[in-house]
C-alpha positions as CSV (number, residue, x, y, z in Angstrom):
1,M,1.0,-1.5,-73.1
2,E,-1.4,-4.5,-72.5
3,L,-0.3,-7.7,-72.4
4,I,-1.8,-8.6,-75.9
5,D,0.0,-5.7,-77.5
6,L,3.2,-7.2,-76.0
7,L,2.6,-10.8,-76.8
8,K,2.2,-9.6,-80.5
9,H,4.9,-7.3,-80.6
10,A,7.4,-10.4,-79.4
11,V,5.8,-12.2,-82.1
12,A,6.2,-9.8,-85.0
13,E,9.8,-9.2,-83.9
14,G,10.8,-12.3,-83.2
15,V,11.8,-11.6,-79.3
16,S,11.4,-13.3,-76.0
17,F,8.4,-12.5,-74.9
18,T,8.9,-12.8,-71.3
19,E,12.3,-10.8,-71.7
20,L,9.9,-8.0,-73.1
21,V,7.4,-8.4,-70.2
22,N,9.9,-7.6,-67.6
23,Q,11.3,-4.9,-69.5
24,T,8.1,-3.0,-69.8
25,Q,5.4,-4.1,-66.9
26,G,6.3,-3.7,-63.0
27,N,3.3,-5.5,-61.6
28,T,3.6,-8.6,-64.4
29,Q,4.8,-11.7,-63.4
30,V,6.1,-13.8,-65.6
31,A,6.5,-17.9,-63.9
32,T,8.6,-19.6,-65.8
33,T,9.5,-22.2,-63.8
34,P,7.1,-25.1,-62.8
35,E,7.3,-24.3,-59.0
36,E,6.6,-20.7,-60.3
37,Q,3.8,-22.0,-62.2
38,S,2.5,-23.8,-59.5
39,M,2.3,-21.3,-56.8
40,G,0.9,-19.0,-59.9
41,L,-1.0,-15.5,-58.0
42,R,-1.8,-17.1,-54.6
43,N,0.2,-14.7,-52.0
44,Q,0.5,-12.0,-54.6
45,P,-1.7,-8.5,-54.4
46,P,-4.6,-8.0,-56.2
47,G,-3.6,-6.0,-59.4
48,T,-1.0,-8.7,-60.4
49,S,-0.9,-9.8,-63.4
50,M,1.2,-13.4,-64.2
51,V,2.1,-14.4,-67.3
52,F,2.1,-18.5,-68.0
53,P,4.8,-18.9,-71.3
54,N,4.5,-22.2,-73.1
55,S,1.7,-23.7,-70.8
56,A,-0.7,-25.9,-71.8
57,G,-2.2,-27.1,-68.5
58,D,-5.1,-26.2,-66.7
59,F,-5.5,-23.5,-64.6
60,T,-7.2,-23.5,-60.7
61,T,-8.1,-20.8,-58.4
62,K,-7.5,-23.3,-55.5
63,G,-5.6,-20.9,-52.4
64,M,-6.7,-17.2,-54.1
65,N,-7.9,-14.9,-51.8
66,Y,-9.9,-12.8,-55.1
67,N,-11.5,-13.2,-58.4
68,I,-9.1,-13.2,-61.4
69,D,-9.5,-12.8,-65.0
70,I,-8.2,-15.5,-67.3
71,Q,-7.3,-15.1,-71.2
72,K,-4.9,-17.8,-72.7
73,Y,-3.5,-16.7,-76.0
74,D,-2.2,-19.0,-79.5
75,N,1.5,-18.5,-80.4
76,D,-0.1,-15.4,-83.0
77,G,-1.5,-13.6,-80.1
78,H,-4.7,-14.5,-80.9
79,L,-7.4,-14.6,-78.2
80,V,-8.5,-18.4,-77.6
81,Q,-10.0,-18.8,-74.5
82,S,-11.1,-15.7,-72.0
83,Y,-12.6,-16.5,-67.9
84,R,-13.7,-13.4,-66.9
85,N,-13.9,-12.9,-62.7
86,V,-13.3,-16.5,-61.7
87,P,-13.3,-16.9,-58.1
88,P,-11.2,-18.3,-55.9
89,G,-11.3,-22.6,-55.1
90,I,-12.2,-23.7,-58.8
91,E,-10.1,-26.9,-59.0
92,S,-9.2,-26.8,-62.7
93,L,-10.0,-24.8,-65.8
94,P,-9.1,-26.0,-69.4
């Protein structure tokens, strides 16, 4: 199941998105603490997905070793911003 489908399901069913991701996605990490969000995908293998619930800050690829895609969704599960193939070293993505 795609992450957007999980988000929509969680919103529709009123269940915890974090718990739903943990149950269904083997290579998806959920960054719930400030430390996990700060570390992000650094030191994770390519192909790993990470969800940042309730994140309102900017994203960075500083310290990354590979390009990543970033997708931001609103609380209703609608895609509001998308960055594709973002290279390592970007200081801040709003």
